[in-house]
C-alpha positions as CSV (number, residue, x, y, z in Angstrom):
1,M,-14.1,-22.3,9.6
2,L,-13.1,-19.2,7.6
3,R,-10.0,-21.0,6.1
4,R,-12.2,-24.0,5.3
5,A,-14.8,-21.7,3.5
6,I,-12.1,-19.9,1.6
7,S,-10.4,-23.2,0.6
8,S,-13.8,-24.6,-0.6
9,F,-14.5,-21.5,-2.7
10,L,-11.1,-21.5,-4.3
11,F,-11.3,-25.3,-4.9
12,C,-14.5,-24.8,-6.9
13,T,-12.7,-22.0,-8.9
14,V,-9.9,-24.4,-9.7
15,L,-12.3,-27.1,-10.8
16,A,-14.2,-24.7,-13.0
17,F,-11.0,-23.5,-14.6
18,S,-9.7,-27.0,-15.1
19,A,-12.9,-28.2,-16.6
20,Q,-13.0,-25.2,-19.0
21,T,-9.3,-25.8,-20.0
22,Q,-9.7,-29.5,-20.5
23,S,-13.1,-29.3,-22.3
24,A,-11.3,-28.5,-25.6
25,A,-9.0,-31.5,-25.3
26,P,-9.1,-33.9,-28.3
27,A,-10.3,-37.4,-27.9
28,A,-7.7,-40.0,-27.0
29,D,-7.5,-41.4,-30.6
30,D,-7.5,-37.9,-32.3
31,H,-4.2,-37.1,-33.9
32,H,-2.3,-33.9,-33.1
33,D,1.4,-33.0,-32.9
34,D,3.4,-30.4,-31.0
35,H,2.6,-27.8,-33.6
36,D,-1.2,-28.3,-33.4
37,D,-2.7,-24.9,-32.5
38,H,-5.6,-26.7,-30.7
39,A,-3.4,-28.6,-28.3
40,V,-4.2,-28.0,-24.6
41,P,-1.8,-28.0,-21.7
42,Q,-1.5,-31.1,-19.5
43,L,-2.5,-30.0,-16.0
44,Y,-1.8,-32.0,-12.8
45,P,-3.6,-31.6,-9.5
46,A,-1.6,-30.2,-6.6
47,I,-1.9,-28.5,-3.3
48,I,-0.2,-25.6,-1.5
49,V,1.8,-26.7,1.6
50,I,2.9,-24.3,4.3
51,D,5.9,-25.6,6.4
52,P,5.0,-24.5,10.0
53,R,8.7,-24.5,11.0
54,Q,9.2,-21.6,8.6
55,V,6.3,-19.5,10.0
56,V,7.3,-16.6,12.3
57,S,5.0,-15.0,14.9
58,V,4.7,-11.3,15.4
59,V,4.2,-11.0,19.1
60,V,3.3,-8.0,21.3
61,K,4.6,-8.4,24.8
62,I,3.1,-5.3,26.4
63,N,-0.4,-4.1,27.3
64,A,-1.1,-1.8,24.4
65,R,-3.6,-0.4,21.9
66,L,-3.0,-1.0,18.2
67,R,-3.0,2.3,16.2
68,N,-2.7,3.1,12.5
69,L,-2.7,-0.6,11.4
70,R,-1.7,-0.6,7.8
71,S,-3.9,-2.0,5.0
72,L,-2.9,-5.6,5.6
73,Y,-4.3,-8.8,4.3
74,V,-3.5,-12.5,4.4
75,G,-1.2,-13.4,1.5
76,Q,0.4,-10.0,1.3
77,R,4.1,-9.9,0.7
78,V,6.0,-8.0,3.4
79,A,9.6,-7.0,3.7
80,R,11.8,-7.4,6.8
81,G,11.4,-4.3,8.9
82,Q,8.2,-3.2,7.1
83,V,5.9,-1.2,9.4
84,L,2.7,-3.1,10.1
85,G,1.2,-0.6,12.6
86,E,1.9,1.3,15.8
87,L,1.5,0.6,19.5
88,E,0.3,3.0,22.2
89,S,1.1,1.8,25.7
90,A,1.0,3.5,29.1
91,E,3.1,0.6,30.5
92,L,5.8,1.2,27.9
93,E,5.8,4.9,28.6
94,T,6.5,4.2,32.3
95,V,9.4,2.0,31.3
96,Q,10.8,4.7,29.0
97,R,10.7,7.3,31.9
98,T,12.6,4.9,34.1
99,Y,15.2,4.5,31.5
100,L,15.5,8.3,31.0
101,G,15.8,8.7,34.7
102,I,18.9,6.5,34.7
103,V,20.4,8.2,31.6
104,N,19.8,11.7,32.9
105,N,21.3,11.0,36.3
106,L,24.1,8.7,35.1
107,D,27.0,10.8,36.5
108,A,25.3,11.3,39.9
109,V,24.5,7.6,40.2
110,Q,28.0,6.5,39.3
111,A,29.4,8.4,42.3
112,F,27.8,6.0,44.8
113,S,27.0,2.9,42.7
114,M,29.3,0.5,40.9
115,T,26.5,-1.2,39.1
116,V,25.1,1.7,37.2
117,N,26.3,0.4,33.8
118,E,24.7,-2.9,34.5
119,K,21.4,-1.1,35.3
120,L,21.6,0.9,32.2
121,I,22.2,-2.2,30.0
122,D,19.3,-4.0,31.8
123,A,17.0,-1.0,31.3
124,R,17.9,-0.8,27.6
125,M,17.3,-4.6,27.2
126,N,13.9,-4.0,28.9
127,L,12.9,-1.5,26.2
128,A,14.1,-3.7,23.4
129,W,12.3,-6.8,24.8
130,R,9.1,-4.8,25.0
131,G,9.2,-4.0,21.3
132,M,11.3,-0.8,20.9
133,S,13.7,-0.8,18.0
134,E,17.2,0.6,18.1
135,A,15.8,3.6,16.1
136,D,13.1,4.1,18.8
137,I,15.6,4.0,21.6
138,K,17.9,6.4,19.9
139,Q,15.0,8.8,19.4
140,L,14.1,8.5,23.0
141,E,17.7,9.3,24.1
142,D,17.9,12.2,21.6
143,T,14.6,13.9,22.5
144,K,14.6,12.9,26.2
145,E,10.8,12.4,25.9
146,P,8.9,9.1,26.0
147,L,7.6,8.0,22.6
148,K,3.8,8.0,22.6
149,L,3.7,5.5,19.7
150,I,6.2,2.8,18.7
151,T,6.3,1.0,15.4
152,L,5.3,-2.6,15.0
153,K,7.5,-4.1,12.3
154,A,7.8,-7.4,10.4
155,P,10.6,-9.5,11.9
156,V,11.2,-11.3,8.7
157,A,10.4,-11.1,5.0
158,G,7.7,-13.3,3.6
159,Y,3.9,-13.4,3.3
160,L,1.3,-12.6,5.9
161,Y,-0.1,-16.0,6.9
162,S,-2.5,-14.8,9.5
163,L,-3.8,-11.5,10.9
164,N,-5.4,-11.7,14.3
165,V,-6.1,-8.1,15.2
166,V,-8.0,-5.0,14.0
167,N,-7.2,-1.3,14.3
168,E,-7.7,0.2,17.8
169,Q,-7.8,-3.3,19.4
170,I,-6.3,-3.6,22.9
171,V,-3.8,-6.4,23.3
172,N,-2.3,-7.7,26.6
173,A,1.0,-9.2,27.6
174,G,-0.5,-12.3,29.0
175,G,1.0,-14.3,31.9
176,Q,4.4,-13.4,33.3
177,S,6.7,-15.5,35.5
178,G,9.9,-13.5,35.2
179,V,11.4,-10.3,34.1
180,Y,11.5,-11.3,30.4
181,T,9.1,-14.3,30.3
182,T,5.6,-13.6,29.0
183,T,3.3,-15.2,26.6
184,G,2.3,-12.0,24.8
185,T,-0.3,-11.7,22.0
186,T,0.4,-13.0,18.5
187,V,-1.0,-10.3,16.3
188,A,0.1,-11.9,13.0
189,T,2.2,-14.6,11.5
190,I,4.5,-14.4,8.5
191,A,5.4,-17.4,6.3
192,K,9.0,-17.1,5.0
193,P,9.3,-17.6,1.2
194,E,10.8,-21.0,1.8
195,A,7.8,-22.0,3.9
196,V,5.6,-22.1,0.8
197,Y,5.8,-25.0,-1.6
198,V,3.5,-27.0,-3.9
199,E,3.0,-30.8,-4.0
200,A,1.8,-32.2,-7.3
201,Q,0.4,-35.7,-8.0
202,I,1.8,-37.2,-11.2
203,P,0.8,-40.5,-12.8
204,F,3.8,-42.8,-12.4
205,Q,3.7,-43.6,-16.2
206,E,4.4,-39.9,-16.9
207,V,6.8,-39.0,-14.0
208,A,9.9,-40.3,-15.8
209,G,10.1,-37.1,-17.9
210,I,10.0,-34.9,-14.8
211,K,13.3,-34.3,-13.2
212,S,14.6,-32.2,-10.3
213,G,15.2,-28.7,-11.5
214,A,12.6,-28.8,-14.2
215,S,10.6,-25.6,-14.7
216,A,6.8,-25.5,-14.2
217,W,3.9,-23.1,-13.8
218,I,1.6,-23.0,-10.8
219,L,-2.0,-22.0,-11.7
220,L,-3.5,-20.4,-8.6
221,P,-7.1,-19.5,-8.0
222,T,-8.0,-16.1,-6.5
223,A,-11.0,-14.8,-4.7
224,D,-11.9,-12.5,-7.7
225,G,-11.8,-15.4,-10.1
226,V,-8.7,-14.2,-12.0
227,R,-6.1,-16.9,-12.6
228,M,-2.7,-16.2,-11.2
229,T,0.3,-18.0,-12.8
230,V,3.6,-18.3,-10.9
231,K,6.9,-19.8,-12.1
232,A,8.2,-22.7,-10.1
233,K,10.9,-25.3,-10.1
234,V,10.8,-29.0,-9.3
235,E,12.7,-29.6,-6.1
236,R,12.2,-33.3,-5.6
237,V,10.2,-36.2,-7.1
238,F,9.4,-38.8,-4.4
239,A,10.1,-42.5,-5.2
240,Y,6.9,-43.8,-3.5
241,V,3.9,-44.7,-5.7
242,N,0.5,-44.4,-4.1
243,P,-1.0,-47.9,-4.6
244,I,-4.5,-46.4,-4.8
245,T,-4.0,-43.5,-7.1
246,Q,-1.0,-44.9,-8.9
247,R,0.7,-41.4,-8.7
248,K,3.9,-40.0,-7.4
249,R,4.4,-36.8,-5.5
250,A,6.6,-34.0,-6.9
251,R,7.5,-31.1,-4.7
252,L,7.9,-27.7,-6.3
253,Q,9.4,-24.4,-4.9
254,L,8.1,-21.1,-6.1
255,E,10.7,-19.1,-8.1
256,Q,8.7,-15.9,-8.3
257,R,7.6,-13.7,-5.4
258,P,4.3,-12.0,-6.4
259,E,2.8,-9.2,-4.3
260,R,0.2,-11.6,-3.0
261,L,-0.4,-15.3,-2.7
262,P,-3.5,-17.3,-1.7
263,L,-2.0,-18.8,1.5
264,V,-4.2,-21.6,2.6
265,D,-2.5,-24.8,3.6
266,G,-4.0,-27.6,1.4
267,L,-5.4,-25.2,-1.1
268,P,-6.0,-27.1,-4.4
269,V,-4.1,-25.7,-7.4
270,M,-2.9,-27.0,-10.8
271,V,0.6,-27.5,-12.2
272,Q,1.8,-27.4,-15.8
273,F,5.3,-28.4,-16.5
274,E,7.3,-26.4,-19.0
275,G,7.4,-27.9,-22.4
276,N,3.7,-28.8,-22.5
277,P,1.6,-27.2,-25.2
278,H,0.4,-23.7,-24.5
279,A,2.8,-23.1,-21.6
280,P,2.4,-19.6,-20.2
């Protein structure tokens, strides 16, 4: 419901902007040329599309409390390894103590066990699977003290597509049927840059001048009503003509990576191909 409400609001913003832009357009039989200062850009309707195959989940696989959640919002650009928040977990603290017990008594255990190295590797994998990074494990080995908080990091670079938790929220590991098999809690999802593209609808009489590789501008609405313009490139023009609308689809890939994007699948936007009057 929230995504639908946001999409409706932003759609109205796009329509209002488009109407304002096109209101100054001359009548069909008015004469103007490329140098006419009153020429207006030709805008085409389009939508944002999110490829679900390129969306990565941020999953917590332990019972924990979320601490120090950063100032995150949907559409925010994040880097791989960027800290999203921290986790406090009594369960993980117990696992850390078990690992330290093996490390601290490694020599003694080796005297009567031939499988101590396998146990050490398994214990280390257990820590990593539960969300501890190599840096966290190294700190644990250096200090010989369990970490009270471990960092929750973005597994890939991209844009926050959903955020499902709030600060101080308790999350659980869910069902478990094996040592490393658990559902976990998806606290956020991140859309890789290649997951976000735009599909424009072009009248088939005009599509001949639009080729793969052509530059364009995407006009994006924002919640504060300020227009956002992002450079893009035509990736593909589909051959199929919609018999009802008499339009062809053109797929565009974003060339710029702004700090934020209005990430709503199906969000109406406008496209202007470079070379049109008044291109940004």
